[in-house]
N, C-alpha and C positions, 0 to 999 in steps of 0.2 A: 785783718788786724784790729787790735783796739788798743786804747792807750786810756790809763789811771791818772782822770784829772783832779784827783786829790779826795781828802774827805768830806763825808756830803756835807757834812755839819759848813764847810767849807761855801756853800752856795745858798745863800738869802731867798728870801722869798720874794717877786718881782725887781730884782737886782738881775743886771748880764756883767756878766765875768766871765774873761777872759783869760783864753788857757793856752801856754802857748809849748809846744814839742818839735823840735826841728826848724822845718820849714812853714808846720803845722799851726792856724790861730784859728780857736771853735772859741767859739761862743754858743757860753754854758747861761741857761736861766730855770728857774723856779718858779711855774708858774700857777697859783693856782694846787700847786700839791705835785703839780705833776712837771717831769724836767723834760727840757729841749735842748738841741746843740745843732749848731749853726756853722757856716762856713764862713768868715772874715771876710766876707766876698761877694760885693751887690753885684749880680747878673748884667744891673744895666750899663754900669759903666767902669764896674771894675772896684768901685767904692768900700772902705774898710765899714762896712755894715753896722760890725757890733759897735761902733760907737755912736749908731743913732740912736731914736725916740724910741722908747719901749711902751706900750700899753694893749689898752684890752681893745677890743672889735668895735668901729662905732659902726651903725647900721640905724634905718630907719623901717618906720611903719606908715610911712605914707610924708607927704608935702608935708614941711614944716614941723617935722618930727625927727628927734632923735633917740637910739636906744643904744646902750653901752655893754657887751658882752664880755663882765670881765674873767670868763674863762677859757679866753680866744686870743694869746699872746699875737700883737702885731708890731714890729720890728721896722721902723723907718731909715730910710739911708742920713745918714747926716748930709749929702752930697746933693742931693737933687732930689728926695723927700718919697721915692716912692718907697710905698709901705709892701712889708711881705708879711703874711700869714705865716706863723711860727708852726702850725698845726701842720700844713701842704709844704710850706715853700713857697708860693706860688702869690705872686703879687694882687695885693686885693683890684686891683684895675686891667689887668691884662693876665689871665692863668697862662697864660702861654709862657710868659716871663716868671723862672722862681730862682732861688735860690739853693744852695744843695744843703740838707738839712738830714742829721745822722741819728741810729738811733742809738740814743742812752737809757742807761740805768743804771740803778744803788746793786752795790756789790759787798755784802761785809766791813759794810757803813763808806763804803767809795764810789763816787762818780765813775763810771766807766763807758766810752766813747765806740762805738764800734764804727770801723770805716769802710767794712765788707758794703755793707749796701743804706741807701739812704733808709728815715723814718719808714716802719709798715703805713703809718698814715699817709705818707706822701706817694709812695708808689701803690696806693690805692687810689689817686684821681688824677684820671687820662688827660693827658695834651694832647689836642690833636688826632684824639682815638687810639695812643700809642703810651701803654704805661713807661712811665721816667720814673728813674733816679737819681 
């Protein structure tokens, strides 16, 4: 099943937009030119993750240094601050904890989310030896 989320022009770079259809609440993000879709539910304690802070992924080259990977979007839950990489859906501190992401694409000037499978990047990252979605 797919959902038309509206015109592509409605999704500005770097801004998370919540799309509601029936009981589904899906956050759509255009980040570094690529679209991401995430279920508005934090796997930690059920918070509305799409109300959280969106940023690039912070890292380190070693003690005392910080780097910013502005190509990888991270979404932090507003309830407890858990951070999730939108590329994989995995929590930054515990890859076994993840949020649900979906394949999203642009078709004829519209953003379309596919619900049948998790995003292809998410399914390529095994958790506890299994492929999950």
